Structures are given as C-alpha cells and as structure tokens.
C-alpha positions as a Markdown table, in Angstrom:
| # | Residue | x | y | z |
|---|---|---|---|---|
| 1 | Met | 208.6 | 192.4 | 159.5 |
| 2 | Thr | 204.8 | 192.8 | 159.5 |
| 3 | Ala | 202.6 | 191.6 | 162.3 |
| 4 | Ser | 201.1 | 188.9 | 160.1 |
| 5 | Arg | 204.5 | 187.7 | 159.0 |
| 6 | Tyr | 205.6 | 187.8 | 162.7 |
| 7 | Arg | 202.6 | 185.6 | 163.7 |
| 8 | Ala | 203.3 | 183.3 | 160.8 |
| 9 | Asp | 206.9 | 182.9 | 162.0 |
| 10 | Leu | 205.8 | 182.2 | 165.5 |
| 11 | Ala | 203.3 | 179.6 | 164.3 |
| 12 | Ala | 206.1 | 178.0 | 162.2 |
| 13 | Ile | 208.3 | 177.8 | 165.3 |
| 14 | Ala | 205.4 | 176.2 | 167.2 |
| 15 | Ala | 204.9 | 173.6 | 164.4 |
| 16 | Glu | 208.6 | 172.8 | 164.5 |
| 17 | Arg | 208.5 | 172.3 | 168.3 |
| 18 | Phe | 205.4 | 170.1 | 168.0 |
| 19 | Ala | 207.0 | 168.0 | 165.3 |
| 20 | Ala | 210.1 | 167.5 | 167.5 |
| 21 | Gly | 208.0 | 166.5 | 170.5 |
| 22 | Gln | 209.0 | 169.5 | 172.5 |
| 23 | Ile | 205.3 | 170.5 | 173.1 |
| 24 | Asp | 202.2 | 168.4 | 173.0 |
| 25 | Arg | 199.1 | 168.9 | 170.8 |
| 26 | Arg | 197.3 | 170.8 | 173.5 |
| 27 | Gly | 200.2 | 173.2 | 173.9 |
| 28 | Phe | 200.5 | 173.5 | 170.1 |
| 29 | Leu | 196.8 | 174.5 | 169.7 |
| 30 | Ala | 197.2 | 176.9 | 172.7 |
| 31 | Val | 200.0 | 178.7 | 170.9 |
| 32 | Leu | 197.9 | 178.9 | 167.7 |
| 33 | Gly | 195.0 | 180.3 | 169.6 |
| 34 | Ala | 197.1 | 182.9 | 171.2 |
| 35 | Leu | 198.4 | 184.0 | 167.8 |
| 36 | Gly | 194.9 | 184.2 | 166.4 |
| 37 | Val | 195.4 | 181.1 | 164.3 |
| 38 | Thr | 191.9 | 179.7 | 164.6 |
| 39 | Pro | 191.0 | 176.1 | 163.9 |
| 40 | Leu | 187.5 | 175.1 | 162.8 |
| 41 | Leu | 186.2 | 171.5 | 163.3 |
| 42 | Val | 189.6 | 170.3 | 164.7 |
| 43 | Ser | 189.4 | 166.9 | 166.4 |
| 44 | Gly | 191.4 | 163.7 | 166.6 |
| 45 | Pro | 195.2 | 163.5 | 166.2 |
| 46 | Ala | 197.2 | 166.4 | 164.8 |
| 47 | Arg | 197.9 | 164.5 | 161.6 |
| 48 | Ala | 194.8 | 164.4 | 159.4 |
| 49 | Ala | 193.0 | 161.1 | 159.3 |
| 50 | Ala | 192.6 | 159.2 | 156.1 |
| 51 | Gln | 189.0 | 160.4 | 155.7 |
| 52 | Glu | 189.7 | 164.0 | 156.4 |
| 53 | Val | 190.9 | 166.9 | 154.2 |
| 54 | Val | 192.7 | 169.8 | 156.0 |
| 55 | Val | 192.4 | 173.1 | 154.2 |
| 56 | Val | 194.1 | 176.3 | 155.4 |
| 57 | Asn | 193.2 | 179.9 | 154.6 |
| 58 | Phe | 194.2 | 183.2 | 156.1 |
| 59 | Gly | 191.5 | 183.2 | 158.8 |
| 60 | Gly | 188.7 | 185.5 | 159.8 |
| 61 | Asp | 185.4 | 185.2 | 158.1 |
| 62 | Ala | 187.0 | 183.0 | 155.5 |
| 63 | Val | 187.1 | 180.0 | 157.9 |
| 64 | Pro | 183.4 | 179.6 | 158.4 |
| 65 | Ala | 182.6 | 180.7 | 154.8 |
| 66 | Trp | 184.9 | 178.1 | 153.3 |
| 67 | Gly | 183.4 | 175.5 | 155.6 |
| 68 | Lys | 179.8 | 176.4 | 154.6 |
| 69 | Ala | 180.3 | 177.0 | 150.8 |
| 70 | Trp | 182.8 | 174.2 | 150.1 |
| 71 | Gly | 183.5 | 171.9 | 153.1 |
| 72 | Glu | 180.0 | 170.9 | 154.1 |
| 73 | Pro | 178.8 | 170.1 | 150.6 |
| 74 | Phe | 181.9 | 168.0 | 149.9 |
| 75 | Thr | 181.4 | 166.1 | 153.2 |
| 76 | Lys | 177.7 | 165.5 | 152.3 |
| 77 | Asp | 178.7 | 164.1 | 148.8 |
| 78 | Ser | 181.7 | 162.0 | 149.9 |
| 79 | Gly | 181.5 | 161.3 | 153.6 |
| 80 | Ile | 185.0 | 162.8 | 153.9 |
| 81 | Lys | 185.3 | 165.4 | 156.7 |
| 82 | Val | 186.8 | 168.8 | 155.8 |
| 83 | Thr | 188.7 | 170.8 | 158.5 |
| 84 | Val | 189.2 | 174.5 | 157.7 |
| 85 | Leu | 192.0 | 176.2 | 159.6 |
| 86 | Gly | 192.7 | 179.9 | 159.8 |
| 87 | Ala | 196.4 | 180.5 | 159.8 |
| 88 | Glu | 199.2 | 182.2 | 157.8 |
| 89 | Pro | 200.0 | 179.7 | 155.0 |
| 90 | Thr | 202.9 | 181.7 | 153.6 |
| 91 | Pro | 205.7 | 180.0 | 151.6 |
| 92 | Gly | 207.9 | 180.1 | 154.7 |
| 93 | Ala | 205.3 | 178.5 | 156.9 |
| 94 | Ile | 204.7 | 175.7 | 154.3 |
| 95 | Lys | 208.4 | 175.1 | 154.0 |
| 96 | Ala | 208.8 | 174.9 | 157.8 |
| 97 | Met | 206.0 | 172.3 | 158.0 |
| 98 | Ile | 207.4 | 170.1 | 155.3 |
| 99 | Asp | 210.9 | 170.4 | 156.6 |
| 100 | Ser | 209.6 | 169.3 | 160.0 |
| 101 | Gly | 208.4 | 166.0 | 158.5 |
| 102 | Asn | 205.0 | 166.4 | 160.1 |
| 103 | Val | 202.7 | 167.6 | 157.3 |
| 104 | Val | 199.3 | 168.4 | 158.7 |
| 105 | Trp | 197.9 | 170.5 | 155.9 |
| 106 | Asp | 196.6 | 169.2 | 152.6 |
| 107 | Cys | 196.1 | 172.4 | 150.7 |
| 108 | Thr | 196.2 | 176.1 | 151.4 |
| 109 | Asp | 194.9 | 179.5 | 150.2 |
| 110 | Ala | 197.5 | 181.4 | 148.1 |
| 111 | Asp | 198.0 | 184.0 | 145.4 |
| 112 | Gly | 198.8 | 182.6 | 142.0 |
| 113 | Phe | 202.4 | 183.8 | 142.1 |
| 114 | Tyr | 203.0 | 181.5 | 145.1 |
| 115 | Leu | 202.9 | 178.5 | 142.8 |
| 116 | Pro | 206.2 | 178.9 | 141.0 |
| 117 | Ile | 207.9 | 179.9 | 144.3 |
| 118 | Leu | 206.6 | 176.8 | 146.1 |
| 119 | Ser | 207.1 | 174.4 | 143.1 |
| 120 | Lys | 210.7 | 175.4 | 142.6 |
| 121 | Gln | 211.4 | 174.3 | 146.2 |
| 122 | Gly | 209.7 | 171.0 | 145.7 |
| 123 | Leu | 207.0 | 171.9 | 148.3 |
| 124 | Ile | 203.8 | 171.3 | 146.3 |
| 125 | Gln | 202.4 | 168.7 | 143.9 |
| 126 | Pro | 201.3 | 169.2 | 140.3 |
| 127 | Tyr | 197.5 | 169.3 | 140.0 |
| 128 | Asp | 195.6 | 166.2 | 139.1 |
| 129 | Tyr | 193.6 | 167.6 | 136.2 |
| 130 | Ser | 191.9 | 164.2 | 135.7 |
| 131 | Lys | 189.9 | 165.2 | 138.7 |
| 132 | Val | 190.0 | 169.0 | 138.8 |
| 133 | Asp | 188.4 | 170.3 | 135.5 |
| 134 | Lys | 190.6 | 173.0 | 134.0 |
| 135 | Ser | 187.9 | 173.7 | 131.4 |
| 136 | Lys | 185.9 | 175.3 | 134.3 |
| 137 | Val | 188.6 | 177.9 | 134.9 |
| 138 | Arg | 189.7 | 180.8 | 132.6 |
| 139 | Pro | 192.8 | 179.6 | 130.8 |
| 140 | Glu | 194.9 | 182.5 | 132.0 |
| 141 | Phe | 194.5 | 181.2 | 135.5 |
| 142 | Val | 195.3 | 177.5 | 134.9 |
| 143 | Phe | 198.8 | 176.5 | 136.0 |
| 144 | Glu | 200.7 | 173.2 | 136.3 |
| 145 | Tyr | 200.6 | 173.4 | 140.1 |
| 146 | Gly | 197.1 | 174.8 | 140.6 |
| 147 | Cys | 194.3 | 176.8 | 139.2 |
| 148 | Ala | 191.9 | 179.5 | 140.4 |
| 149 | Leu | 189.3 | 178.5 | 142.9 |
| 150 | Tyr | 188.1 | 182.0 | 143.2 |
| 151 | Met | 189.1 | 185.5 | 141.9 |
| 152 | Tyr | 189.5 | 188.9 | 143.4 |
| 153 | Ser | 190.4 | 192.2 | 142.0 |
| 154 | Thr | 192.3 | 195.4 | 143.0 |
| 155 | Val | 190.1 | 198.2 | 141.8 |
| 156 | Asn | 190.1 | 202.0 | 141.8 |
| 157 | Ala | 187.8 | 203.1 | 144.6 |
| 158 | Tyr | 186.8 | 206.8 | 144.9 |
| 159 | Asn | 184.9 | 209.3 | 147.0 |
| 160 | Val | 182.1 | 210.7 | 144.9 |
| 161 | Glu | 181.9 | 214.0 | 146.8 |
| 162 | Lys | 185.7 | 214.5 | 146.4 |
| 163 | Thr | 185.5 | 213.8 | 142.6 |
| 164 | Gly | 182.6 | 216.3 | 142.2 |
| 165 | Gly | 180.4 | 213.4 | 141.0 |
| 166 | Lys | 182.8 | 212.6 | 138.2 |
| 167 | Val | 183.7 | 208.9 | 137.6 |
| 168 | Pro | 187.5 | 208.4 | 137.2 |
| 169 | Asn | 188.6 | 206.5 | 134.1 |
| 170 | Gly | 189.8 | 203.6 | 136.2 |
| 171 | Phe | 193.5 | 203.9 | 137.1 |
| 172 | Lys | 194.1 | 206.0 | 134.1 |
| 173 | Asp | 193.0 | 208.9 | 136.3 |
| 174 | Tyr | 195.0 | 207.8 | 139.3 |
| 175 | Leu | 197.6 | 210.5 | 138.8 |
| 176 | Asn | 195.2 | 213.1 | 137.4 |
| 177 | Phe | 195.6 | 215.4 | 140.4 |
| 178 | Lys | 194.3 | 218.4 | 138.3 |
| 179 | Asp | 190.8 | 217.0 | 137.7 |
| 180 | Phe | 190.7 | 214.9 | 140.8 |
| 181 | Pro | 192.6 | 216.7 | 143.6 |
| 182 | Gly | 193.4 | 214.9 | 146.9 |
| 183 | Lys | 195.5 | 212.2 | 148.2 |
| 184 | Arg | 195.7 | 208.6 | 146.9 |
| 185 | Ala | 195.5 | 205.3 | 148.7 |
| 186 | Ile | 198.2 | 202.8 | 147.8 |
| 187 | Tyr | 198.7 | 199.2 | 148.9 |
| 188 | Lys | 201.7 | 198.6 | 151.1 |
| 189 | Trp | 202.2 | 195.1 | 149.9 |
| 190 | Leu | 202.5 | 196.1 | 146.3 |
| 191 | Val | 200.0 | 194.0 | 144.3 |
| 192 | Gly | 198.1 | 196.6 | 142.2 |
| 193 | Ser | 200.1 | 199.6 | 143.4 |
| 194 | Leu | 202.7 | 199.9 | 140.7 |
| 195 | Glu | 200.0 | 199.0 | 138.1 |
| 196 | Ala | 197.9 | 201.9 | 139.3 |
| 197 | Val | 200.9 | 204.3 | 139.0 |
| 198 | Leu | 201.9 | 203.1 | 135.6 |
| 199 | Leu | 198.4 | 203.1 | 134.1 |
| 200 | Gly | 198.0 | 206.6 | 135.6 |
| 201 | Ser | 201.2 | 207.7 | 133.8 |
| 202 | Gly | 199.8 | 206.7 | 130.4 |
| 203 | Val | 201.0 | 203.1 | 130.0 |
| 204 | Glu | 198.4 | 201.1 | 128.0 |
| 205 | Pro | 196.9 | 198.0 | 129.6 |
| 206 | Asp | 198.3 | 195.7 | 126.9 |
| 207 | Lys | 201.8 | 197.1 | 127.6 |
| 208 | Leu | 201.5 | 197.0 | 131.4 |
| 209 | Tyr | 203.6 | 193.8 | 132.0 |
| 210 | Pro | 206.4 | 193.4 | 132.7 |
| 211 | Leu | 206.1 | 196.3 | 135.1 |
| 212 | Asp | 208.5 | 199.2 | 134.5 |
| 213 | Val | 209.5 | 199.4 | 138.1 |
| 214 | Gln | 212.0 | 202.2 | 137.8 |
| 215 | Lys | 209.4 | 204.4 | 136.0 |
| 216 | Ala | 206.9 | 203.8 | 138.7 |
| 217 | Phe | 209.4 | 204.4 | 141.5 |
| 218 | Ala | 210.4 | 207.7 | 139.9 |
| 219 | Ile | 206.8 | 208.9 | 139.8 |
| 220 | Leu | 206.2 | 207.8 | 143.4 |
| 221 | Lys | 209.4 | 209.6 | 144.6 |
| 222 | Asp | 208.3 | 212.9 | 142.9 |
| 223 | Asn | 204.8 | 212.7 | 144.4 |
| 224 | Arg | 205.5 | 210.8 | 147.6 |
| 225 | Asp | 203.5 | 213.1 | 149.9 |
| 226 | Gln | 200.3 | 212.4 | 147.8 |
| 227 | Phe | 200.1 | 208.8 | 148.8 |
| 228 | Leu | 198.8 | 207.1 | 151.9 |
| 229 | Leu | 199.7 | 203.5 | 152.5 |
| 230 | Trp | 197.4 | 200.8 | 153.7 |
| 231 | Gly | 198.3 | 197.3 | 154.7 |
| 232 | Gly | 195.0 | 195.5 | 155.4 |
| 233 | Gly | 191.5 | 195.6 | 154.2 |
| 234 | Ala | 190.0 | 197.4 | 157.2 |
| 235 | Glu | 192.7 | 200.0 | 157.0 |
| 236 | Ser | 191.9 | 200.7 | 153.3 |
| 237 | Gln | 188.2 | 201.2 | 154.1 |
| 238 | Gln | 189.1 | 203.6 | 157.0 |
| 239 | Leu | 191.1 | 205.9 | 154.7 |
| 240 | Phe | 188.0 | 206.4 | 152.6 |
| 241 | Arg | 185.5 | 206.6 | 155.5 |
| 242 | Asp | 187.7 | 209.3 | 157.2 |
| 243 | Gly | 187.8 | 211.3 | 153.9 |
| 244 | Glu | 191.6 | 211.1 | 153.8 |
| 245 | Val | 191.8 | 210.0 | 150.1 |
| 246 | Thr | 190.1 | 210.8 | 146.9 |
| 247 | Met | 190.7 | 207.5 | 145.2 |
| 248 | Gly | 193.1 | 204.5 | 145.1 |
| 249 | Pro | 193.5 | 200.8 | 144.7 |
| 250 | Ile | 191.7 | 198.6 | 147.2 |
| 251 | Trp | 190.3 | 195.0 | 147.0 |
| 252 | Cys | 186.9 | 194.8 | 145.3 |
| 253 | Thr | 185.5 | 193.0 | 148.3 |
| 254 | Arg | 186.2 | 196.1 | 150.5 |
| 255 | Ala | 185.0 | 198.5 | 147.8 |
| 256 | Ser | 181.6 | 196.8 | 147.6 |
| 257 | Val | 181.3 | 197.1 | 151.4 |
| 258 | Leu | 182.1 | 200.8 | 151.2 |
| 259 | Asp | 179.5 | 201.3 | 148.4 |
| 260 | Arg | 176.9 | 199.5 | 150.4 |
| 261 | Asp | 177.5 | 201.2 | 153.7 |
| 262 | Ser | 177.8 | 204.7 | 152.2 |
| 263 | Gly | 174.8 | 204.5 | 149.9 |
| 264 | Gly | 177.1 | 204.9 | 146.9 |
| 265 | Lys | 179.1 | 207.9 | 148.1 |
| 266 | Leu | 182.2 | 205.7 | 148.3 |
| 267 | Thr | 182.3 | 203.4 | 145.3 |
| 268 | Trp | 184.5 | 201.9 | 142.7 |
| 269 | Thr | 185.0 | 201.3 | 139.0 |
| 270 | Trp | 186.0 | 198.0 | 137.4 |
| 271 | Asp | 188.0 | 199.8 | 134.6 |
| 272 | Gln | 191.7 | 198.6 | 134.6 |
| 273 | Gly | 191.1 | 196.6 | 137.8 |
| 274 | Ile | 193.9 | 194.1 | 138.4 |
| 275 | Val | 192.1 | 190.7 | 138.6 |
| 276 | Ala | 193.9 | 187.8 | 140.2 |
| 277 | Pro | 193.4 | 184.2 | 141.1 |
| 278 | Gly | 193.1 | 182.6 | 144.5 |
| 279 | Val | 194.6 | 179.2 | 144.2 |
| 280 | Ala | 195.1 | 176.2 | 146.5 |
| 281 | Pro | 198.5 | 174.6 | 146.3 |
| 282 | Val | 198.6 | 171.0 | 147.4 |
| 283 | Leu | 201.5 | 170.1 | 149.7 |
| 284 | Val | 203.8 | 167.2 | 149.0 |
| 285 | Lys | 203.1 | 164.2 | 151.2 |
| 286 | Asn | 199.7 | 165.6 | 152.1 |
| 287 | Pro | 197.9 | 163.5 | 154.6 |
| 288 | Ala | 194.6 | 163.0 | 152.7 |
| 289 | Gly | 196.4 | 161.9 | 149.5 |
| 290 | Pro | 194.5 | 162.0 | 146.3 |
| 291 | Ala | 191.2 | 162.8 | 148.1 |
| 292 | Val | 192.3 | 166.5 | 148.3 |
| 293 | Phe | 191.8 | 166.7 | 144.5 |
| 294 | Asp | 188.3 | 165.3 | 144.9 |
| 295 | Tyr | 187.6 | 168.1 | 147.3 |
| 296 | Leu | 189.1 | 170.8 | 145.0 |
| 297 | Ala | 187.0 | 169.5 | 142.1 |
| 298 | Ser | 183.9 | 169.8 | 144.2 |
| 299 | Thr | 184.6 | 173.5 | 144.8 |
| 300 | Gln | 184.1 | 174.1 | 141.1 |
| 301 | Val | 180.3 | 173.4 | 141.3 |
| 302 | Pro | 178.7 | 176.7 | 140.2 |
| 303 | Glu | 176.3 | 176.8 | 143.2 |
| 304 | Arg | 179.2 | 176.4 | 145.6 |
| 305 | Gln | 181.1 | 179.2 | 143.9 |
| 306 | Val | 178.1 | 181.5 | 144.1 |
| 307 | Glu | 177.7 | 180.7 | 147.8 |
| 308 | Leu | 181.3 | 181.9 | 148.5 |
| 309 | Leu | 180.5 | 185.1 | 146.5 |
| 310 | Lys | 177.5 | 185.7 | 148.8 |
| 311 | Leu | 179.5 | 185.1 | 151.9 |
| 312 | Leu | 182.8 | 186.8 | 151.2 |
| 313 | Gly | 182.5 | 188.6 | 147.9 |
| 314 | Asn | 185.1 | 186.5 | 146.1 |
| 315 | Gly | 184.4 | 186.1 | 142.4 |
| 316 | Pro | 183.7 | 182.6 | 141.1 |
| 317 | Ala | 186.5 | 181.1 | 139.1 |
| 318 | Asn | 184.1 | 179.0 | 137.1 |
| 319 | Pro | 182.5 | 181.4 | 134.5 |
| 320 | Ala | 179.4 | 179.2 | 134.5 |
| 321 | Ala | 178.7 | 180.3 | 138.0 |
| 322 | Ser | 178.7 | 184.0 | 137.0 |
| 323 | Thr | 175.9 | 183.4 | 134.4 |
| 324 | Thr | 173.5 | 182.5 | 137.2 |
| 325 | Leu | 173.8 | 185.6 | 139.3 |
| 326 | Ser | 171.2 | 188.1 | 140.3 |
| 327 | Pro | 171.8 | 191.8 | 139.3 |
| 328 | Glu | 172.9 | 192.5 | 142.9 |
| 329 | Leu | 175.6 | 189.8 | 142.8 |
| 330 | Gln | 176.6 | 190.7 | 139.2 |
| 331 | Lys | 177.5 | 194.1 | 140.4 |
| 332 | Ile | 180.1 | 192.8 | 142.9 |
| 333 | Asp | 181.5 | 189.8 | 140.9 |
| 334 | Cys | 184.9 | 190.6 | 139.3 |
| 335 | Gly | 184.4 | 187.5 | 137.2 |
| 336 | Tyr | 181.1 | 188.5 | 135.7 |
| 337 | Glu | 181.9 | 188.8 | 132.0 |
| 338 | Pro | 180.9 | 192.5 | 131.5 |
| 339 | Asn | 183.1 | 193.4 | 134.6 |
| 340 | Tyr | 185.9 | 191.0 | 133.8 |
| 341 | Lys | 186.5 | 192.3 | 130.3 |
| 342 | Arg | 187.1 | 195.8 | 131.7 |
| 343 | Gln | 190.0 | 194.5 | 133.9 |
| 344 | Ile | 193.5 | 193.3 | 133.4 |
| 345 | Pro | 194.6 | 189.8 | 134.5 |
| 346 | Ile | 197.6 | 189.9 | 136.8 |
| 347 | Asp | 200.9 | 188.5 | 135.5 |
| 348 | Ser | 201.6 | 185.9 | 138.2 |
| 349 | Ala | 204.9 | 184.9 | 136.6 |
| 350 | Trp | 206.2 | 188.5 | 136.9 |
| 351 | Tyr | 205.3 | 188.6 | 140.6 |
| 352 | Ala | 206.8 | 185.2 | 141.3 |
| 353 | Glu | 210.1 | 186.3 | 139.8 |
| 354 | Asn | 210.2 | 189.9 | 141.2 |
| 355 | Tyr | 207.9 | 190.3 | 144.2 |
| 356 | Asp | 210.4 | 190.0 | 147.1 |
| 357 | Ser | 213.0 | 192.3 | 145.8 |
| 358 | Val | 210.6 | 194.9 | 144.4 |
| 359 | Gln | 208.5 | 194.8 | 147.6 |
| 360 | Asn | 211.5 | 195.6 | 149.8 |
| 361 | Asp | 212.6 | 198.5 | 147.5 |
| 362 | Phe | 209.1 | 199.8 | 147.4 |
| 363 | Leu | 208.9 | 200.0 | 151.2 |
| 364 | Asp | 212.2 | 201.7 | 151.4 |
| 365 | Leu | 211.1 | 204.2 | 148.8 |
| 366 | Met | 207.8 | 205.0 | 150.5 |
| 367 | Ala | 209.6 | 205.3 | 153.9 |
| 368 | Gly | 211.6 | 208.2 | 152.5 |
C-alpha cells in the first residue's frame, strides 16, 4: 500500500466516523489536517450549502491554482462560492463517502479511466451536456460521465549531456541502449510505462492499444536492472537532476520544470507522448445539485484554461484556449496542436478494464 493510498484510507475512515457521529466536525478537520488533506475556504457546516460547490483535487499547488483559475471567476459570475479541497479522491474514498450517506463533495479530480470504474458502481452522475459544452473538448476525451477539463502528458524526458546532444525519437528510442546508453526512468504506477516499453520495442503508435502486457513484461524482465522506478513527480525530477537516468517517461509538467531549471540540459520531446484527460466526475446526490454543472461549464472559458496552464502547466482541454498562447506557453502545452499531433491519446477504456490487475503484476515483476 502506498503512502498516498494509506492516507486516503485513513481519510475515508475519518469520514465514516464523522458521518456516524463518532467525531465532530472539528475532530474531522483535525484528522484531515494531520494527513495533509488541506481544505481551502472551508466554512459553515460540513455539508455544502445550497450556494456552494465543493471541488476536490489531489492537493498541493493545485488547491490555490484551481481556486484562482476556476473558483474565483465562477463565484464572480454566479455568486456561488467554490470551496476547493486537497484530498485523495480515489474511487475507494468516493465510495466510502457515498456509502456513509453524508456526501460532502460535488465533483473531484480524476483520470479518465476512473469514470467507467465509478459509473459501474453507481457512484457518479452522467454529465449534463446541456450545460457543459462537449464541442469545446476534443471528441476522444468526451465520455458519458465526464469530459476533459484539462490535459496532461507522459513524455520522454532526457539528459542532453548523456545523449551526446542527440534528440531521442520519442519513446521509439526508449530501449535503444546502444545509441543512448544509461538507465531509464519508469513510472511505478504504470500509466505511460508499458507504452514506453512497447513503443521502444517497435510497436507502431496506431497498434499500441490494447497494450501487449506480456510482451512488455518479458522485455522488462530481461532488462530489469536498466530501469529505475519513480512514484511521484518530485522523485522523477530528482532522478534526472542526480544524473541517474538518461531518459524516461515523466509528466510534461515536471519535464518543463527540469528544462527551465537546467537551461535546457534536461529536456523532453513530445514525440509519442501519452496524452490523457483530467476529468471531474460528479458524485451522486451531490450537495450543490445542478449548480455543479454550471461551475464545470465555466471552467471551459479559454482565459480560465490558460490561467491554469500558467499556474500548473496543465494543458487546456478547450482547443480554442491553445490558439491564444504566447510562444513560451505553446512550448509547454500538451494540447497545442503542433504538440498534440505528435502524441498518442491514452486508451481510457483499456485502463479502466485492466489497471488494477496489471498494476499489481507490474509491481511484482519490478520487485524481482
């Protein structure tokens, strides 16, 4: 069990005790604080008021960024308060809250492949596309139970000195140890990892999904000592800063920071990046009711999407936003059309069906 999953479980237990009346609101918030689950703008009763939308992401800088880019403009437009909470809104945490009968959250941050998992359990609502405009999202990232609010990509970052100044051909050179010697970074929690291995073995992008798990596992087993796992964004950056790896898949947001801080000595290529949607599933019986869809629609305004890119590096989901960018922002936007067309959209349906079992097998394999 990872530290983040452990914290999520502890938070879920606290939510259950709060719903059962075993701890009061002060005690509940104290537990969340101790776990690093940071609330922003929390006031009033635990259940959201009729004129409040409660939005949950994974914390850190995303809490104030979402508040500034999306919450404050919506409040100015509508008079409805937006409360942003930093937590661990995993499927398990969402189920625990709904099963408790005390639904506090309206919508949460999630990967696209969460949507089928949550909807099959009856935990989230279909999107109201009479309010949220699906035409403002790339069609590959529009689903019955949600659509992209932002995008991110897992890209091949590399150390220019270790590559001798040569630019890798995206993930196609991921396994090219002859021309690009040195160890490879690889993501512990799977997304983008098997894709990098398969593309590096010669699989063409249009044949990538469904992932050939057994082929990827065989390659990893034969070259296991060449890979260094990372589990969080800061850890991925450190592998490159310490010179431990030549290249490997990391989030584009972290790659752009490495490029900026190193003066281009640590950089990335968009070629064969695995681009994915960040979605916002709406919980059943959400306290704000239909107002949450008004909030979600408001996040599609191009200027607000660009503000989030400036603050966090998340690519706008609305293509219209990417057409307004300065050259500096175009460089880091995975959704900017010249960058986007070099990448591969993730197959969210494959991940929804296979993630848990393949993830466990992957960790067992890499543990030796």
